[in-house]
C-alpha positions as CSV (number, residue, x, y, z in Angstrom):
1,X,-6.5,5.1,-8.3
2,X,-6.8,4.8,-4.6
3,X,-7.3,6.6,-1.4
4,X,-5.6,4.4,1.1
5,X,-3.3,3.8,4.0
6,X,0.2,4.8,5.1
7,X,2.6,5.2,2.1
8,X,6.1,6.3,1.1
9,X,9.6,5.1,0.3
10,X,12.2,5.3,-2.4
11,X,16.0,5.2,-2.7
12,X,19.3,3.5,-3.5
13,X,22.7,3.1,-1.9
14,X,25.0,6.1,-2.4
15,X,28.0,7.3,-0.4
16,X,26.3,9.9,1.8
17,X,23.2,10.5,3.9
18,X,21.6,14.0,3.8
19,X,18.2,15.1,5.0
20,X,17.2,18.7,4.2
21,X,14.3,20.8,3.3
22,X,14.6,23.5,0.6
23,X,12.3,25.7,-1.4
24,X,11.8,26.1,-5.1
25,X,9.0,27.5,-7.3
26,X,5.8,25.4,-7.2
27,X,5.6,23.2,-10.3
28,X,3.6,20.2,-11.4
29,X,6.9,18.5,-12.4
30,X,8.0,16.9,-9.2
31,X,10.3,14.0,-10.1
32,X,11.4,11.9,-7.2
33,X,14.8,11.0,-8.8
34,X,15.9,14.1,-10.9
35,X,19.3,12.6,-11.5
36,X,18.1,9.0,-11.9
37,X,18.4,6.0,-9.5
38,X,21.8,7.1,-8.3
39,X,20.0,9.8,-6.3
40,X,19.4,12.2,-4.6
41,X,15.8,11.4,-3.9
42,X,13.1,14.1,-3.6
43,X,10.0,13.7,-1.4
44,X,7.7,16.7,-1.6
45,X,5.7,18.2,1.3
46,X,2.1,18.7,0.0
47,X,-0.1,21.3,1.5
48,X,-3.6,21.1,2.9
49,X,-5.6,22.1,-0.2
50,X,-4.8,19.4,-2.7
51,X,-7.6,17.0,-3.6
52,X,-6.5,14.2,-6.0
53,X,-10.0,13.1,-7.0
54,X,-11.3,16.3,-8.4
55,X,-12.5,16.3,-12.0
56,X,-12.1,19.2,-14.5
57,X,-14.3,22.2,-13.7
58,X,-14.6,25.5,-15.4
59,X,-14.2,27.1,-12.0
60,X,-10.4,26.8,-11.3
61,X,-11.1,26.7,-7.5
62,X,-13.1,23.5,-8.0
63,X,-11.0,21.9,-10.7
64,X,-8.2,19.4,-10.6
65,X,-4.6,20.6,-10.9
66,X,-1.5,18.3,-10.6
67,X,0.0,18.2,-7.1
68,X,2.8,20.7,-6.6
69,X,5.1,21.7,-3.8
70,X,7.6,24.3,-2.8
71,X,9.3,22.2,-0.1
72,X,11.5,19.2,-0.7
73,X,12.8,16.6,1.6
74,X,16.1,15.4,0.1
75,X,17.4,12.0,1.0
76,X,20.5,10.1,0.0
77,X,21.9,6.8,1.4
78,X,23.2,4.6,3.0
79,X,21.4,5.3,6.3
80,X,23.4,7.3,8.8
81,X,20.8,7.4,11.6
82,X,21.7,9.2,14.8
83,X,19.7,9.9,18.0
84,X,19.1,13.4,16.6
85,X,17.7,12.2,13.3
86,X,13.9,12.9,13.1
87,X,11.8,9.8,13.1
88,X,10.2,10.6,9.8
89,X,13.6,11.0,8.1
90,X,14.9,7.8,9.8
91,X,11.9,5.7,8.7
92,X,12.0,6.9,5.1
93,X,15.7,6.5,4.7
94,X,15.7,3.0,6.1
95,X,12.7,2.1,3.9
96,X,14.6,3.4,0.8
97,X,17.6,1.3,1.7
98,X,15.5,-1.9,2.0
99,X,13.6,-1.4,-1.3
100,X,14.5,-4.0,-4.0
101,X,16.2,-2.6,-7.0
102,X,13.3,-3.2,-9.4
103,X,11.0,-1.3,-7.1
104,X,13.4,1.6,-6.8
105,X,13.4,1.9,-10.6
106,X,9.6,1.9,-10.6
107,X,9.4,4.6,-7.9
108,X,11.9,6.7,-9.8
109,X,9.5,6.5,-12.8
110,X,6.8,8.3,-10.9
111,X,6.0,12.0,-11.4
112,X,6.0,12.7,-7.7
113,X,6.1,11.3,-4.2
114,X,4.5,13.4,-1.5
115,X,3.9,13.7,2.3
116,X,0.4,15.0,2.8
117,X,-0.1,17.3,5.8
118,X,-3.8,17.8,5.1
119,X,-5.1,16.9,8.6
120,X,-2.0,18.0,10.6
121,X,-2.7,21.0,12.9
122,X,0.8,22.1,12.1
123,X,3.7,20.6,10.2
124,X,7.2,21.8,11.2
125,X,10.5,20.1,11.5
126,X,9.2,16.7,10.2
127,X,6.5,16.7,12.9
128,X,2.7,16.5,12.2
129,X,0.9,17.8,15.3
130,X,-2.7,17.0,15.9
131,X,-2.8,13.2,16.8
132,X,-4.3,11.9,13.5
133,X,-6.4,8.8,13.7
134,X,-5.6,5.7,11.6
135,X,-8.7,6.6,9.5
136,X,-7.4,10.1,8.9
137,X,-4.0,8.7,7.9
138,X,-5.7,6.3,5.5
139,X,-7.8,9.1,3.9
140,X,-4.9,11.4,3.5
141,X,-2.8,8.9,1.6
142,X,-3.2,7.9,-2.0
143,X,-1.8,6.6,-5.3
144,X,-3.2,7.4,-8.7
145,X,-2.7,8.0,-12.4
146,X,-4.2,11.1,-14.0
147,X,-7.1,10.6,-16.5
148,X,-8.7,12.7,-19.2
149,X,-11.7,13.6,-17.0
150,X,-9.3,15.8,-15.0
151,X,-8.4,18.1,-17.9
152,X,-10.4,20.5,-20.1
153,X,-12.3,18.7,-22.9
154,X,-10.2,18.5,-26.1
155,X,-7.1,19.6,-24.2
156,X,-5.3,16.5,-22.9
157,X,-2.0,16.9,-21.3
158,X,1.1,15.7,-23.1
159,X,1.7,13.3,-20.2
160,X,-0.6,11.8,-17.6
161,X,1.1,12.1,-14.2
162,X,1.5,9.2,-11.8
163,X,1.7,10.1,-8.1
164,X,1.7,8.6,-4.6
165,X,1.4,10.3,-1.2
166,X,1.6,9.4,2.5
167,X,0.0,11.1,5.4
168,X,2.4,12.8,7.8
169,X,0.2,11.6,10.6
170,X,2.4,8.8,12.0
171,X,5.1,11.2,12.8
172,X,3.5,13.2,15.6
173,X,6.7,14.0,17.4
174,X,10.4,14.0,16.5
175,X,10.8,10.6,18.1
176,X,7.4,9.0,17.1
177,X,8.1,6.4,14.4
178,X,5.6,4.8,12.1
179,X,4.1,1.5,13.4
180,X,6.1,-1.6,13.1
181,X,5.2,-3.8,10.2
182,X,3.1,-6.2,12.4
183,X,1.5,-3.1,13.9
184,X,0.8,-1.7,10.5
185,X,-1.0,-5.0,9.4
186,X,-3.0,-5.0,12.6
187,X,-4.0,-1.4,12.0
188,X,-5.3,-2.4,8.5
189,X,-7.2,-5.4,9.9
190,X,-9.0,-3.3,12.5
191,X,-9.8,-0.6,9.9
192,X,-11.1,-3.1,7.4
193,X,-13.0,-5.3,9.9
194,X,-13.8,-3.7,13.3
195,X,-13.3,-6.8,15.4
196,X,-15.7,-7.7,18.1
197,X,-14.2,-11.0,19.3
198,X,-10.7,-11.6,20.4
199,X,-8.6,-9.4,18.1
200,X,-6.2,-11.3,15.9
201,X,-2.5,-10.5,16.4
202,X,0.5,-10.5,14.0
203,X,4.1,-11.4,14.5
204,X,6.6,-10.9,11.6
205,X,10.2,-12.2,11.5
206,X,12.1,-9.9,13.8
207,X,14.4,-8.4,11.2
208,X,11.5,-7.3,9.1
209,X,9.2,-6.1,12.0
210,X,10.3,-2.5,11.8
211,X,8.8,0.9,11.0
212,X,10.8,1.1,7.8
213,X,9.2,-2.1,6.6
214,X,5.8,-0.7,7.3
215,X,6.6,2.3,5.2
216,X,8.0,0.1,2.4
217,X,4.8,-2.1,2.6
218,X,2.6,1.0,2.4
219,X,4.5,2.4,-0.5
220,X,4.3,-0.8,-2.4
221,X,0.6,-1.0,-1.9
222,X,0.0,2.5,-3.2
223,X,2.3,2.1,-6.1
224,X,0.5,-1.1,-6.8
225,X,-2.6,1.0,-7.6
226,X,-0.7,3.0,-10.2
227,X,0.6,-0.3,-11.6
228,X,-2.9,-1.7,-11.8
229,X,-3.9,1.1,-14.2
230,X,-0.7,0.8,-16.2
231,X,-1.4,-2.9,-16.6
232,X,-5.1,-3.2,-17.1
233,X,-5.9,0.2,-18.5
234,X,-2.8,1.2,-20.4
235,X,-4.4,4.1,-22.2
236,X,-5.8,6.7,-19.8
237,X,-9.5,6.8,-20.3
238,X,-9.5,3.7,-22.5
239,X,-11.0,0.3,-22.0
240,X,-9.9,-2.2,-19.5
241,X,-8.2,-5.4,-20.6
242,X,-8.2,-8.3,-18.1
243,X,-7.0,-10.8,-20.7
244,X,-3.5,-9.8,-21.6
245,X,-1.7,-9.8,-18.3
246,X,-0.6,-13.3,-17.4
247,X,-2.7,-14.5,-20.3
248,X,-5.8,-13.6,-18.5
249,X,-5.3,-16.1,-15.7
250,X,-4.3,-14.0,-12.7
251,X,-7.8,-13.9,-11.2
252,X,-8.7,-17.5,-12.1
253,X,-9.8,-19.7,-9.2
254,X,-10.2,-16.7,-6.9
255,X,-12.9,-14.5,-8.4
256,X,-16.2,-15.5,-10.1
257,X,-16.0,-12.3,-12.3
258,X,-13.8,-9.3,-12.5
259,X,-15.3,-5.8,-13.2
260,X,-13.5,-2.5,-13.5
261,X,-13.1,-0.7,-10.2
262,X,-14.8,2.6,-9.5
263,X,-12.9,5.7,-10.6
264,X,-11.7,6.1,-7.0
265,X,-11.4,3.1,-4.8
266,X,-12.3,4.1,-1.2
267,X,-10.5,2.2,1.5
268,X,-12.2,-1.0,2.5
269,X,-14.8,-1.1,-0.3
270,X,-15.5,-4.6,-1.6
271,X,-16.3,-5.6,-5.2
272,X,-17.1,-8.9,-6.9
273,X,-17.5,-12.3,-5.3
274,X,-15.0,-15.1,-4.6
275,X,-15.4,-18.5,-6.1
276,X,-18.1,-20.6,-4.4
277,X,-15.8,-22.7,-2.3
278,X,-14.2,-19.6,-0.7
279,X,-15.2,-17.3,2.1
280,X,-16.3,-13.8,1.1
281,X,-15.5,-10.7,3.1
282,X,-19.2,-10.1,3.6
283,X,-19.5,-13.5,5.4
284,X,-16.8,-12.4,7.9
285,X,-18.4,-9.0,8.4
286,X,-21.8,-10.6,9.1
287,X,-20.2,-13.0,11.6
288,X,-18.6,-10.0,13.4
289,X,-22.0,-8.3,13.8
290,X,-23.4,-11.6,15.3
291,X,-20.5,-12.3,17.6
292,X,-22.8,-12.4,20.7
293,X,-24.8,-15.2,19.1
294,X,-21.8,-17.3,17.8
295,X,-18.6,-16.0,19.3
296,X,-15.5,-17.1,17.5
297,X,-17.2,-17.9,14.2
298,X,-15.7,-14.8,12.5
299,X,-12.3,-16.1,13.5
300,X,-13.1,-19.4,11.8
301,X,-14.0,-17.6,8.6
302,X,-11.0,-15.3,8.8
303,X,-8.8,-18.4,9.0
304,X,-10.1,-19.4,5.5
305,X,-8.4,-16.3,4.1
306,X,-5.0,-17.1,5.7
307,X,-5.0,-20.9,5.6
308,X,-2.4,-22.9,3.6
309,X,-4.8,-23.6,0.8
310,X,-5.9,-20.0,0.6
311,X,-5.5,-17.9,-2.5
312,X,-4.8,-14.5,-0.9
313,X,-1.7,-12.4,-0.2
314,X,-3.5,-10.8,2.8
315,X,-7.0,-10.1,4.1
316,X,-7.0,-6.8,2.1
317,X,-6.4,-8.8,-1.1
318,X,-9.7,-10.5,-0.7
319,X,-11.7,-7.3,-0.8
320,X,-11.7,-6.8,-4.5
321,X,-9.8,-7.9,-7.7
322,X,-7.8,-4.7,-7.8
323,X,-6.7,-5.1,-4.2
324,X,-5.9,-8.7,-5.0
325,X,-3.4,-7.6,-7.6
326,X,-2.1,-4.7,-5.5
327,X,-1.5,-6.8,-2.3
328,X,0.1,-9.6,-4.3
329,X,2.5,-7.0,-5.7
330,X,3.0,-5.7,-2.2
331,X,3.9,-9.1,-0.9
332,X,6.3,-9.7,-3.7
333,X,8.1,-6.4,-3.0
334,X,8.5,-7.2,0.8
335,X,9.7,-10.8,0.2
336,X,12.3,-9.4,-2.2
337,X,13.5,-6.6,0.1
338,X,17.2,-5.8,-0.2
339,X,18.2,-5.9,3.4
340,X,15.6,-7.5,5.6
341,X,13.1,-9.4,3.5
342,X,9.8,-10.5,4.9
343,X,10.0,-14.2,5.7
344,X,7.2,-14.7,8.1
345,X,3.9,-13.0,9.2
346,X,2.1,-15.2,11.6
347,X,-1.4,-14.2,12.5
348,X,-3.0,-15.7,15.7
349,X,-6.7,-16.2,15.2
350,X,-9.2,-17.3,17.8
351,X,-12.2,-19.2,16.5
352,X,-14.7,-21.6,17.9
353,X,-14.0,-24.9,19.7
354,X,-15.3,-26.8,16.7
355,X,-13.5,-24.7,14.1
356,X,-10.4,-25.3,12.1
357,X,-8.2,-25.7,15.2
358,X,-10.6,-27.5,17.6
359,X,-7.9,-28.6,20.1
360,X,-7.1,-25.0,21.2
361,X,-9.6,-22.9,19.2
362,X,-6.5,-20.9,18.1
363,X,-4.8,-21.0,14.6
364,X,-1.6,-19.4,13.6
365,X,-1.3,-19.4,9.8
366,X,1.6,-17.6,8.1
367,X,1.2,-16.5,4.5
368,X,4.9,-15.6,3.7
369,X,6.2,-18.7,5.4
370,X,3.7,-21.0,3.7
371,X,4.5,-19.4,0.4
372,X,8.2,-20.0,0.8
373,X,7.5,-23.6,1.8
374,X,5.4,-24.2,-1.4
375,X,2.1,-24.7,0.5
376,X,0.3,-22.0,-1.4
377,X,0.2,-23.1,-5.0
378,X,-2.4,-20.6,-6.2
379,X,-0.9,-17.7,-4.5
380,X,2.5,-18.7,-5.9
381,X,1.0,-18.7,-9.4
382,X,-0.2,-15.1,-8.8
383,X,3.2,-14.1,-7.5
384,X,4.9,-15.5,-10.5
385,X,2.6,-13.4,-12.7
386,X,3.7,-10.3,-10.8
387,X,7.4,-11.3,-11.1
388,X,7.1,-11.7,-14.8
389,X,5.5,-8.2,-15.0
390,X,8.1,-6.3,-13.0
391,X,11.1,-8.4,-13.8
392,X,10.6,-9.7,-17.4
393,X,13.0,-12.2,-18.8
394,X,15.7,-10.5,-21.0
């Protein structure tokens, strides 16, 4: 389960494009693909009152209930974007078109995909008014699988739902698109580690550096948290098993130990320690607070996360074992995208004059490019584990 950043995308190629909102009776059954992967695709507008982390309570006003909606955004593809198409609809539609086929099938297996308007002052015509901050967008987005603690004791549901949601916050006007993919990654970095020195910058390959790719990346991240529970805790409320997936080797060489995550993973929380030869997130955070004493040192440490010999799919992956799994899945989805796959994401890091790039004090590592060029053997092993999970050999 996860309360996290920008999320939402699903779809497949069909002959037409339609975007419409319609009403139906509220119900907990909110399938995104009621007719299967051939479409249409339903994204539900979720009101302000829903709280996914509530446990069961005898007071129905304080107790969990599955997310429900009376308003549907219906999408079919391929994209037919015009100048009059609302930015929200355009971003979602193009993200759906770029999703790899295995991911479309996974998304269609969810019990609901939502747009959360929780912190919008108003939400009309695909517009969230109120100028939400990145932190609000993060808090209003989530992916989770239901558990026994959310239902009356002795009365388990016949099926535990699996849901994801995205904040409507990025779409503050009809023409305001979600951030580009490089902008999305920079937003995450600044939320995870408020930078005091020269702020790192990102540059993705041009074809993939779009708002639609940012939406696809966010969706893959949130779905990854659902997949985490399906993989490591297959029985809701049961025990964790870290030994079955990839024969128990996924976290090898990266983490000294792996513990179950908290019931709800708050954005930016860290857990467990890296192997002794690697840089921990706490090391970077401490260097940021001491930037006036040793400017650039935080950049030197950040480079260790992104360098060619690094084990991580992203900075976020290094925060906890569950984020490691989720971000590796995210990276795999993006590099397998149907139309504009991610091939490069160069980050420019400024360190000290005696750091890893002493000639210029600037490094530009590139995780996807290094992965494609076989410079990241440990990350490649993790990606292979993910591939076997989501695309098993017949």
